[in-house]
C-alpha positions, 0 to 999 in steps of 0.5 A: 421216809427212806422209801420215798428218798430212794425213788426220788434220788433215782429219778433225779439221777435218771433225769440228769443222765438223760440231760447230759445224753441230750446235750453231750451225745444227741445234739452233737453227733449223727444218728447211727454213727459210732460216737452216738452209739458210744456216748449212749452206751456210756450213759447207761454204764456210768450210772451203774457204776455209780450205784455200784460204788454207793452200794457195794460196801453195804452189800458186803461186796469183796473189798477189792471189788468195792475199790474197783468200782469206787474210783470210777463210780464216785468220780462220775458222780462228781463229774455228773454234778458239774456237767449238769451245772455247766450245761445249765449255764450254757443254756443261757448262752445258746440262744444268744449264739444261735441268733443270727444278725439281720442282713442289710438289703444289699447283703440279702440281695447278694446272698440270693443272687438277684441284683438290688432294686433300682432306686426310683426315679427322681421325678416319677411323674415325667416317666410316662411322657418320657417313655410314651411315643406319639401315635405314628412315631416310630421307635429308634431307627424305625420308620415313621408310623410304625410302633416301636419294637416290642410294643403292643397295640396302640391306644390313645397314642400310648404304648399299653402293652409289652411283649412277653419275654421269650416271644419272637417278634413276628409281627409285621411292622405294618400290620396286625396278626392275620393281615394279608402277607403277615407271617403266621404266628406260631403257637407258643407254649407257655413258658415253663418256669426255670428249674431253680438250682437246688438249695444249699444246706441251711447255714442255720443247721451247721450253725446250730451243730457248731454252737452245740459242739462248742458248748458241749466241749466248754461244759465238759472241759469246765466239769472235768477241770473242776473235778480234777482240781478238787481231787487233787485238793483231797489227795494232797492232804488237809491244810492246817488252820489255826483258830484262837477261842477265848474262854471266860472261865479258862484258867491262866494255866491253860492259856495257849493250850492247843487242841488239834481237831481232826474230823471226817477222815473217812478211810475207805475204798478210795482213801487209804493208808497213804491218806492216813499217813498224811494226816498223821504227818500234818497233825504231828507237825503242829505239835499239839497238846491234845488231839481230838478225833471227832468222828467219821474215821472210817467207811468199812469194816475193821477187817478191810481197813484196819491196815489203812488205820495203822498210821494213826498209832503214830499220832503224838501229843503231850496229853494224848489223842481222844476219839468220839464216834460219828455216824459212819462208825455205826455203818462200819461196826462201831463196837469193833472200831472202838476197840481198834481205836483203843489199840491204836493208842487213842482213848474213846470217850463214850458219854464220859468226861476226863479232867485235863491237867491244864485245868479244864474238863474234856467230855465226849458223847456218842453220835446221835446215829447210835440211838438206832443201836442203843448207843446214842448220846447221853449228856447227863452221864458225860456232864451232869455231875461236873463242877460248872466252875471249870471250863468244859470242852465237849467232843460231839460229832454232829453240830446239831448237838450244840442245843444240848451242850448249851443246856449243860453249860458247855463252854466249847464244842468241837464238831465235824460232820458237815465237810463244809459242804464238800462239793459246792453248792452242797454247802446250801444243803448243809446249812439246812441240816446243821446250825453251823456248816464250818467255822466258829460261832456262838450259841448263848454262852456256848461257842461252837467250832465246826471243822470241814474235815480231813477227808471226803465221803463218796467222791474223793473230791472237794470243791469250795470246801478244802479239807482241813485240820484245825489247831484250836488255841484256848485263850484265857481272858484273865491272861 
């Protein structure tokens, strides 16, 4: 499957870059010019940076190099997405802007430099009689019996020919050419057509260039503005949400119990120690009874990211902090991170369960990605021998585990993983792979809450899916 997905992704990236080059470089610059060359070079360099950002960590590159390529590479990926979407929108506008209004008859004649055609005579049938001269009648001011100036041979008393423009009037008024005493008619070469003035540059070409540049600037501004706002959303830290979840079996003693749910922190080359500190400050400000970190804490090794995770040791809750693995822990050394998390004061729940003093069970299972490492989820071990009369809250990174949770009588599952789609329209793809993308939903007797996460994977950008920390307040129906 991977061997099929990788070529497809590379092909899509290549097609996207070609499309962006065509609309933002080729269509708006002159061949051989500096801007054309610079834009073409950028279209080759930027995807290489993006690929380096995606692969540097897995390839074991030095962490400073990972950081150097991560910011430009990941930001370009986000910008590329919104450039393509913005340009696709402009494709609908392009033909409308290039369509020129059809000029009126007088406007067309004025543009061509020709006078407008004369209006037809009101009584066209009278024109021949008005213009015709009776045989033997002279033209205006001419002697009787002579044809009008410029008139050709007479036939039937009506003028039947008109002298060609530019031919001198050398005919004798009393005779035809060749008559005695008549001057010779010089041979007049056929008039050469007057060379037309060179046509000005086609207005359609300049209009097309203007429209292409205007649409390119608009699409670029929309994409850059979207990414900039999305990056600001991540870097300012997650917002705090509050959700109340009524549970049928929850005892009165646990009514109002508050669990701070934190998922998908994603410490890595772009989000480091300052990001961890923002999350700690936000969580502690809610004064929760219990903290649940539901996976994808890191994107990198303990060696590289241990210092960035140190602020997590200052998390504070009445009944402590708990942790379950996510799929990214298995890309980063799960065993080492489990021990590091323990050193930071959080308790890992690895297919196990604890009883919370307030009167319910808290269980946690490993992520499904651990199956490839012999460390997958084990619901029987975590939930098999419990008292089902007690409320059970399950920490599981991926929402797809909800079906196992239902079978084992879980009352509430707390998950992350989806990021809410992170970059719109990524939520549409996330919906294909997850039963719930964000928020609270019910599956039989089990409720599932999915957090959008506190960080971001890849591009440190969120669009349409703001990061959050959720305070889940448990409510007893008997209260």
